[in-house]
Structures are given as structure tokens and as C-alpha cells.
C-alpha positions in Angstrom: 164.5 254.6 -98.8 162.6 257.6 -98.5 159.9 256.1 -96.5 161.6 254.3 -93.9 163.7 257.8 -93.2 160.6 259.9 -93.3 158.9 257.2 -90.8 162.1 257.5 -88.5 161.8 261.4 -88.6 158.1 261.4 -87.4 158.9 259.1 -84.7 162.1 261.0 -83.6 159.7 264.1 -83.5 157.1 262.4 -81.3 159.6 260.9 -78.8 161.3 264.4 -78.8 157.8 265.9 -78.0 157.4 263.6 -75.2 160.5 264.4 -73.6 160.1 268.4 -74.4 156.8 268.9 -73.0 157.5 268.0 -69.4 161.0 269.2 -69.4 160.1 272.9 -70.5 156.5 273.0 -69.1 158.0 275.1 -66.1 159.5 277.8 -68.2 157.5 280.9 -70.0 154.6 279.3 -71.8 155.4 281.3 -75.1 158.3 279.9 -76.7 157.9 276.1 -75.3 154.6 275.8 -76.8 156.0 277.3 -80.0 158.7 274.3 -80.1 156.0 271.9 -79.1 153.9 273.1 -81.9 156.8 272.7 -84.3 157.5 269.3 -83.1 154.1 268.2 -83.6 153.9 269.7 -87.4 157.2 268.1 -88.1 156.0 264.5 -87.0 152.7 264.8 -89.0 154.7 266.1 -92.0 157.1 263.1 -91.9 154.0 260.8 -91.5 152.1 262.4 -94.3 154.9 262.6 -96.8 155.7 259.0 -95.6 152.6 257.6 -96.8 152.6 259.8 -100.0 156.1 258.5 -101.1 155.0 255.2 -100.4 151.7 255.7 -102.7 149.0 255.3 -100.2 146.6 257.5 -97.8 145.4 255.3 -94.6 143.8 256.5 -91.6 143.5 254.6 -88.4 140.4 255.1 -86.9 139.6 255.3 -83.1 137.0 256.1 -80.6 137.7 259.7 -80.5 138.0 260.6 -84.0 134.6 262.2 -84.8 134.0 263.6 -81.5 137.2 265.4 -81.6 136.3 266.6 -84.8 133.1 268.1 -83.7 135.0 269.9 -81.1 137.6 271.6 -83.5 134.3 272.4 -85.6 132.5 274.1 -82.5 135.5 276.3 -81.7 136.2 277.3 -85.1 132.4 278.2 -85.0 133.0 280.3 -81.9 135.8 282.1 -83.8 133.7 282.9 -86.6 130.7 284.3 -84.6 133.5 286.2 -82.5 132.0 288.7 -80.4 130.8 291.4 -82.6 127.5 292.0 -80.9 129.2 292.4 -77.5 131.5 294.9 -78.8 128.7 296.7 -80.7 126.8 297.0 -77.5 129.7 298.1 -75.4 131.0 300.8 -78.1 127.3 301.9 -79.1 125.8 305.2 -78.0 124.5 305.5 -74.3 120.8 305.2 -74.0 118.5 307.6 -72.2 119.8 308.7 -68.7 116.6 307.3 -67.2 116.7 303.6 -68.5 119.3 300.9 -67.9 121.7 299.8 -70.6 121.2 296.3 -70.6 123.5 293.8 -72.8 122.2 292.3 -75.8 120.7 288.3 -76.2 123.7 286.8 -76.6 122.5 283.1 -76.7 122.9 282.3 -80.4 124.8 285.4 -81.7 128.1 285.4 -79.4 130.7 282.9 -80.4 133.7 283.6 -78.1 134.4 286.6 -75.7 138.0 287.1 -76.5 139.1 285.6 -79.8 142.8 285.7 -78.8 142.2 283.7 -76.2 140.1 281.1 -78.0 143.0 280.9 -80.4 145.7 280.3 -78.1 143.3 277.6 -76.4 142.6 276.1 -79.8 146.3 276.0 -80.7 147.0 273.9 -77.7 143.9 271.5 -78.3 145.5 271.0 -81.8 148.6 270.1 -80.5 147.3 267.6 -78.3 145.3 266.2 -81.2 148.4 265.9 -83.5 150.2 264.4 -80.8 147.5 261.6 -80.4 147.4 261.2 -84.2 151.1 260.6 -84.4 150.8 258.0 -81.5 147.9 255.9 -83.1 149.6 255.9 -86.4 153.1 255.6 -85.8 153.0 253.1 -82.9 151.6 249.9 -84.9 153.1 246.9 -83.3 153.5 245.5 -79.9 157.5 246.1 -79.6 156.7 249.6 -80.8 153.9 250.3 -77.9 156.4 248.6 -75.1 158.9 251.0 -76.4 156.8 253.9 -76.1 155.6 253.0 -73.0 159.0 252.1 -71.2 160.4 255.4 -72.7 157.9 257.1 -70.7 158.3 255.6 -67.5 162.3 256.2 -67.7 161.4 259.7 -68.2 159.0 259.9 -65.7 161.2 258.0 -62.9 164.1 259.9 -63.9 162.6 263.5 -63.7 160.9 262.1 -60.3 164.5 261.3 -59.1 166.1 264.6 -59.9 163.2 266.4 -58.6 163.5 264.6 -54.9 167.2 265.3 -55.0 166.6 269.0 -55.8 164.0 269.0 -53.2 165.8 267.4 -50.4 168.9 269.7 -51.2 166.6 273.0 -51.1 168.7 274.1 -54.0 167.4 273.5 -57.8 170.8 272.5 -59.2 169.8 269.5 -61.1 166.7 271.4 -62.6 167.8 274.9 -62.8 166.5 275.7 -66.0 162.8 275.9 -64.7 161.2 278.8 -63.5 161.3 279.4 -59.5 158.7 277.5 -57.6 155.7 278.7 -56.0 157.4 278.9 -52.4 155.1 276.7 -50.8 157.7 273.8 -50.1 155.9 271.4 -52.3 157.6 269.2 -55.0 157.1 270.2 -58.5 159.8 269.2 -60.7 160.1 271.1 -63.8 156.4 272.2 -63.9 155.4 275.1 -62.8 152.5 273.9 -60.4 152.9 270.9 -58.1 149.4 270.0 -58.8 150.2 269.5 -62.4 153.2 267.5 -61.7 151.1 265.3 -59.2 148.7 264.5 -61.8 151.4 263.9 -64.6 152.9 261.4 -62.3 149.5 259.8 -61.1 149.0 259.0 -64.7 152.5 257.7 -65.5 152.3 255.3 -62.3 149.0 253.7 -63.4 150.6 253.7 -66.8 153.5 251.7 -65.5 151.2 249.3 -63.2 149.2 248.4 -66.3 152.6 247.9 -68.5 154.0 245.6 -65.5 150.7 243.5 -65.4 150.3 243.0 -69.2 153.9 241.5 -69.3 154.5 237.8 -69.7 155.9 235.9 -66.8 159.4 234.5 -66.9 159.5 230.7 -68.1 163.2 230.0 -67.9 163.2 229.8 -63.8 165.4 231.5 -61.6 168.7 232.9 -62.6 171.7 232.9 -60.2 173.7 236.4 -59.5 176.7 235.1 -61.1 175.1 233.9 -64.3 173.2 237.2 -64.4 176.4 239.4 -64.0 178.5 237.0 -66.5 175.9 237.7 -69.3 175.4 240.5 -70.9 172.0 239.3 -72.6 170.9 238.5 -68.9 171.8 241.8 -67.5 170.0 243.6 -70.0 166.8 241.7 -69.8 167.0 242.3 -65.9 167.6 245.9 -66.6 164.2 245.8 -68.7 162.3 243.9 -66.2 162.9 245.5 -63.1 163.7 249.3 -64.2 160.0 250.0 -64.9 159.1 249.0 -61.3 161.8 251.2 -59.8 160.6 254.0 -62.1 157.0 253.4 -60.9 158.1 253.4 -57.0 160.2 256.6 -57.5 157.3 258.3 -59.1 155.0 257.2 -56.3 157.3 258.5 -53.7 157.4 261.7 -55.5 153.7 262.0 -55.7 153.7 262.3 -51.7 156.1 265.2 -51.7 154.0 267.1 -54.3 151.3 267.3 -51.7 148.6 267.5 -54.4 145.3 266.6 -52.9 143.6 266.1 -56.2 146.5 263.7 -57.6 146.6 261.7 -54.2 142.8 261.4 -54.1 142.6 260.4 -57.7 145.5 257.7 -57.3 143.5 256.3 -54.6 140.4 256.0 -56.6 142.3 254.8 -59.8 143.9 252.0 -57.5 140.4 250.9 -56.4 138.8 250.9 -59.8 142.1 248.6 -61.0 141.7 246.2 -58.2 137.9 245.9 -58.7 138.5 244.9 -62.6 141.4 242.7 -62.1 139.1 241.1 -59.3 136.6 240.7 -62.3 139.0 239.1 -64.5 140.3 237.0 -62.0 143.8 238.1 -62.2 144.1 239.5 -58.4 146.5 237.3 -57.1 149.8 238.4 -59.2 148.4 241.8 -59.6 147.4 242.3 -55.7 151.2 241.3 -55.1 152.6 243.9 -57.1 150.4 246.7 -56.2 150.6 245.8 -52.6 154.4 245.9 -52.7 154.3 249.3 -54.4 151.9 250.7 -51.5 154.2 248.8 -49.1 157.2 250.6 -50.3 155.7 254.2 -50.8 154.2 253.9 -47.3 157.7 253.2 -45.9 158.9 256.5 -47.7 156.0 258.5 -46.4 156.4 257.1 -42.9 160.2 258.1 -43.2 159.7 261.6 -44.2 156.5 262.0 -42.2 152.9 262.5 -42.8 152.4 265.6 -41.1 152.8 268.0 -44.0 150.2 265.9 -46.2 147.8 265.8 -43.0 148.3 269.6 -42.7 147.2 270.0 -45.9 144.3 268.1 -45.7 143.2 269.7 -42.5 143.8 273.5 -43.5 142.9 273.3 -47.0 140.6 276.4 -47.8 137.7 274.0 -49.3 135.1 276.7 -48.8 136.9 279.0 -51.3 136.8 276.2 -53.9 133.3 275.7 -53.2 132.1 279.2 -53.8 134.1 279.5 -57.0 132.5 276.4 -58.3 128.7 277.6 -57.2 129.5 281.1 -58.4 130.9 280.1 -61.8 127.5 277.8 -62.7 125.4 280.9 -63.7 128.1 281.7 -66.5 126.4 278.8 -68.4 122.9 280.4 -67.8 124.2 283.3 -69.6 126.1 281.7 -72.4 124.0 278.2 -72.8 124.4 277.0 -76.3 128.1 277.5 -77.2 129.3 278.5 -74.0 131.6 281.9 -73.7 134.4 280.5 -76.0 137.2 278.0 -75.2 139.8 279.5 -73.0 137.7 282.6 -72.0 136.8 281.8 -68.1 139.4 284.5 -67.3 137.5 287.1 -69.5 133.8 286.5 -67.9 134.3 285.3 -64.1 135.3 288.6 -63.1 131.3 289.5 -63.7 130.5 286.7 -61.4 133.2 286.6 -58.5 131.5 287.2 -55.1 132.6 289.5 -52.5 133.8 286.6 -50.5 136.6 286.0 -53.0 137.9 289.4 -53.0 137.2 290.7 -56.6 139.7 293.5 -57.4 142.5 291.6 -55.5 142.2 287.9 -56.4 142.0 287.0 -60.2 141.1 283.6 -61.1 142.2 282.4 -64.6 140.8 279.1 -64.3 138.0 277.1 -62.5 140.0 274.8 -60.8 137.7 272.1 -62.4 138.8 271.3 -65.8 135.2 269.3 -66.5 133.3 272.4 -65.0 135.4 275.0 -67.2 135.1 273.1 -70.4 131.1 273.0 -70.1 131.3 276.8 -69.2 133.5 277.6 -72.3 131.5 275.1 -74.7 128.0 275.3 -73.6 125.8 272.6 -73.9 126.7 271.6 -77.3 130.1 271.0 -76.3 129.3 269.4 -72.8 127.3 266.9 -74.8 129.9 266.0 -77.0 132.6 265.6 -74.3 130.1 263.1 -72.9 129.9 261.3 -76.1 133.6 261.3 -76.3 133.8 259.8 -72.8 131.1 257.3 -73.4 132.8 256.0 -76.7 136.2 255.9 -74.9 135.0 253.7 -72.2 132.7 251.6 -74.3 136.0 250.9 -76.2 138.2 250.1 -73.5 136.2 248.6 -71.1 133.2 247.2 -73.2 135.1 246.0 -76.1 138.6 245.0 -75.0 138.3 244.5 -71.2 135.0 242.5 -71.4 134.6 241.7 -74.7 131.0 242.6 -74.7 130.8 245.2 -77.6 132.2 246.0 -81.0 135.3 247.9 -81.3 135.0 251.3 -83.1 138.5 251.0 -84.2 137.9 247.9 -86.0 139.3 245.4 -83.3 136.6 242.9 -83.7 134.3 241.8 -81.0 133.9 239.0 -78.5 137.0 237.1 -77.9 138.5 238.6 -80.6 138.4 242.0 -79.3 139.6 241.2 -75.7 143.1 242.4 -74.8 142.9 241.7 -71.0 145.7 244.1 -70.4 
């Protein structure tokens, strides 16, 4: 009896984590992160003890196992090397007054510019890894996968609906536990940043579209309203069938209110890619009807609220500032080419490269506003190569093996027709 209870404990920790992260992300980062780490550790402990009590130790391989392991080893190496050479140079005796004091060569000897920031970033990264491990080891059947996805969709739809009510009412009375918004008049829900909320909604929208497309069609024909209302089983089936679509629609409307350029552009690009793959698989008819319905409903709501805020944000955005920051950040890689400046240390080094056009001393940039660029700068060429390998393996698994059946699955799912899922 111990194994099922431990297994349920691990799954309960996973589901609480899935709810906790978006609901508490707008609060102060310290204690919500600690709670999330505790939930991950509790889930991992329940999963491990469950296997031990059952007398077996198993690991489900996936496409990201060894690349993620290499990334963890790389960050640990950064912490081991530390910043001792830089400190020795900065705190050492001054040189001759007539000679310039140049920093030491830090190509191979520097691990991280700021150990504390790298440790914090590593904690967050390990929390992501722990959540991923829980998902692939605890979600083992089709029913469990559908339950997980539907839970995420209900959470996203419910949170988007409450955020819309607070936004339209101009007073946070439903989501009042979050910190105050950024004062831009954009929808942010429980998130501290509207762009982060938009990215989260965009991911859930396409997860929901995939979930709706993967479900088998009904074979029992049409059901009258009287029979639907008179049968609890049919009512439950109707709720299960239509609630995910309603949640996706609500999240799409909320995505417009975030006014997030990146989230909207990525959603458009993802929609075009999705239609391309569906056309290649000859499943475009039913899929196109579903996506067209979603787009028409979203467009109607957008027309109702007016597209002027989106147009104004696209027209008057300061694209030059982002471009200047990107261009001025690239030389960081030239200074720390091999191992980078250390995970989570962009805020510690960019001040040395910030040009006058970005008002140094008054404006402080903690992030590069480009996740891929920032990871490359913080992990160096070695980390960048590992990230490229990781992206390649994930794409080769999802597209090459399971979508097209033209490659072997690194997770042991077979090859050819045996590996194809079509969903």
C-alpha cells in the first residue's frame, strides 16, 4: 500500500506546483521560489521512495537527458572556477602610475562574475529540471496525459478570465494578492510582467489546440438538448469536450489584452507552422475549421475592444533601444568566449558595455530582452553548442521521429510507423 500512496504524493506535488508557479509569480520572488523548490523536492522524494519501496529503479530516457546534464555540469564548473582571478586583480596593489592597469586574461580561468547570482540561476534551472523529471516519470498513460493537459488548460482559461474581469473593472479585486502592475494599462494577470503572461498564454493556447486536434471525433451522432440535460454522463462528456475550447478562446482574448509584441508575433508564427505541418500530414480540413473558428472569435473580440492599443504599441515601440542593447551586448562573448560570464550574471557585466545612448547610470538592464542571446553570453561557446544540440535533439524527436516517422526515437519509442503519433 505504500507505493500507491507515495505515487499519489508525487503527483499531488506536481499538480500543486503547476498551480503555484503562475499564481504566485507576481509576488516577491524569494518565498514563492522557495515554495516551488519545496514542491519539486517533495515530488522527487515521493517518486524515488515509491520506486525503492517497489524494489526497482527506473529511468525513462528522453531527448534532453544528456544535454541538460551537460548544462548542469557546465554551471557547476563555473561555480568551481569562480571569480578569484578577477578579484585578485581588482584588490591587488596598484601598478606604476605611468602604466595602465589592465584586467587579466580570463578566457579559461574565469568561471562566473558573481557566484551568488549564478547559484540563484542554477536553483531556478534545477527546479525546471525537477518538474520535467516528474512529468515524464509520473505521467505514463494516455489518461494521465489528458488529465495533465486539461488541468493546465482549465488553469490558464480560469486565470485569463479572472484577469480580464480585473482588467475591465480597473480594480484588482479577484487577483488582489499579486503585486501592483507596471502601470502601462496592459493585462498581466498574476504575473509581474505582461510579456511573461502573454508568453505563458501563447504556450497554453497551442497546447490546447494540439489537445483538441488529437482527440478522436464523436461516433455516436448528434445528441438533442433534452437528452443532454437529462443525462449526467452526457453532461459531463459535453463539459469535457467543449470546456478546453472555451479555455483556449478566453486565453486568446487575454493574449490580445497583454499587448505583448513578442507573444503575438510568436503566436502568429506558431499558427503558420502548425498549419504547414497539418497540411503535410493531410489533416488540414478539420484542423483548419478549428483554428479558423478560434481566430474569428478572437478577431471579433479584438474588434469589439478596438485594435488601436495594439497598433499604437506596434507603431510607437522603441525598437532602436532593443537593437542597440543587442548589438552592444555581443562583445561580452568576445571577452568571455569559452565558458561565458556565468549563468545569471548579465546584470553584473552589461554596465561595462552599456553605451551612452542607453543612459548608463540612470537605466539599469538586468536582462538582455533576448533569452537566446543572454544564455549564449552567460554560458559561452561551450554552453551555446550544448543548447544547439538540445534543440536539435528535441526537434528530431518530435518532428523527425514522432510526426514524420523518419528517425529513431531517442526515448525508445521505435521508428517508422511504430514511432508515429500524428498528434
